[in-house]
C-alpha positions in Angstrom: 111.8 6.9 182.1 113.3 6.6 185.4 111.2 7.8 188.4 112.9 10.0 190.9 112.6 9.2 194.5 112.5 11.8 197.3 116.3 11.7 197.8 116.9 12.4 194.1 114.4 15.3 194.1 116.2 16.7 197.2 119.6 16.4 195.5 118.3 18.1 192.4 116.8 21.0 194.5 120.1 21.4 196.4 122.1 21.5 193.1 119.7 24.1 191.6 119.8 26.3 194.7 123.6 26.1 194.9 123.8 27.4 191.4 121.2 30.1 192.1 122.8 31.3 195.4 125.8 33.2 193.9 123.5 35.0 191.5 121.2 36.1 194.4 124.3 37.0 196.5 125.6 39.2 193.7 122.3 41.0 193.5 122.3 41.6 197.3 125.9 43.0 197.2 124.9 45.3 194.3 121.8 46.5 196.3 124.0 47.0 199.4 126.4 49.2 197.3 123.5 51.2 195.9 122.1 51.6 199.5 125.5 52.8 200.8 125.7 55.5 198.0 122.3 56.7 199.1 123.1 56.7 202.8 126.3 58.6 202.1 124.4 61.3 200.1 121.8 61.6 202.9 124.6 62.1 205.4 126.0 64.9 203.2 122.6 66.5 203.0 122.4 66.4 206.8 125.8 68.2 207.0 124.6 70.8 204.4 121.4 71.3 206.5 123.4 72.0 209.6 125.1 74.9 207.8 122.2 76.2 205.8 119.4 75.7 208.3 119.8 79.2 209.8 118.8 80.6 206.4 115.6 78.4 206.0 112.2 80.0 206.4 109.7 78.4 208.7 107.9 76.9 205.7 111.2 75.3 204.5 111.9 74.1 208.1 108.5 72.4 208.0 109.3 70.7 204.8 112.6 69.5 206.2 110.9 68.1 209.3 108.4 66.3 207.0 111.3 64.7 205.2 112.3 63.1 208.5 115.2 65.4 209.4 115.3 66.5 213.1 115.7 70.2 213.5 117.1 70.8 217.0 118.7 73.9 218.5 122.1 72.2 218.2 121.6 71.9 214.4 120.7 75.6 214.4 124.1 76.3 215.9 123.3 76.1 219.6 124.9 73.5 221.8 123.2 72.1 224.9 124.8 74.6 227.3 123.7 77.6 225.2 120.2 76.1 224.8 119.9 75.7 228.6 121.4 79.1 229.3 119.0 80.7 226.8 116.0 79.1 228.6 117.3 80.4 231.9 117.4 83.9 230.5 113.9 83.6 228.9 112.5 82.7 232.3 114.4 85.5 234.2 112.6 88.6 235.4 112.9 91.3 232.7 114.8 88.7 230.6 118.1 89.9 232.0 120.7 88.7 234.5 124.2 89.4 235.4 126.6 86.9 234.0 127.4 85.1 237.3 123.7 84.8 238.2 123.1 83.5 234.6 125.8 80.8 235.1 124.4 79.9 238.5 120.9 79.6 236.9 122.3 77.3 234.3 123.9 75.1 237.0 120.7 75.0 239.0 118.7 74.0 236.0 120.7 70.9 235.3 119.0 67.5 235.9 120.4 65.1 238.4 123.5 63.4 237.1 124.4 66.2 234.6 127.7 67.9 235.3 128.0 71.6 234.7 130.8 73.0 232.7 133.1 75.5 234.3 132.3 79.3 234.3 134.9 79.9 231.6 133.6 77.0 229.4 130.0 78.3 230.0 131.0 81.7 228.5 132.7 80.0 225.5 129.8 77.8 224.8 127.3 80.7 225.0 129.2 82.7 222.4 126.8 81.4 219.8 124.0 83.2 221.5 125.9 86.5 221.2 127.1 85.7 217.6 123.5 85.1 216.5 122.4 88.2 218.5 119.9 86.3 220.5 121.4 87.9 223.6 123.3 91.0 224.3 126.1 91.8 226.8 126.4 95.2 228.6 129.9 95.5 230.2 129.9 96.3 233.9 132.4 98.5 235.7 135.2 95.9 235.9 136.6 95.5 232.4 138.8 92.5 233.5 135.8 90.4 234.8 132.6 89.3 233.1 130.9 88.2 236.4 128.9 91.5 236.7 128.1 92.0 233.0 124.4 92.4 232.3 123.1 89.7 229.8 119.7 90.4 228.3 117.6 89.0 225.5 117.9 90.9 222.3 114.8 93.1 221.8 114.3 93.7 225.5 115.3 97.2 226.6 117.3 97.3 229.8 115.8 99.8 232.1 118.2 102.5 233.4 119.0 102.1 237.1 117.7 104.7 239.4 120.3 106.6 241.4 
């Protein structure tokens, strides 16, 4: 029986590993394909959540958070402008402002470096607040302008003005 020296052992190990490598690579590719299927399903679930989240109870929202899904106002249908505008209205005296003051409050609340959207874009982006009835609009005298409209949180009664 011939004794193998270190070079022969190394050659044998290389040969074995070269034969084993394609088998392992095939298993890795199969695992990657399985992973991609799961990742795609999770992305679809996230899309489904963005639509159905508004119907979830607080208990269900807690379960969703425990699963590692982020539940932000944007996923509940509010964009960052509407979220900021809503916060301005919550902090306002009597939870109401005229539309121009509301916009000005939004602009003032932005952090350094953030650019405000235009007045018209602000009103478009805040529609979700009205659509979800989080806020209400009371038309002012000028029907062609929204600047003087009274915006208030839903559930807060607007006191009549004294004459």
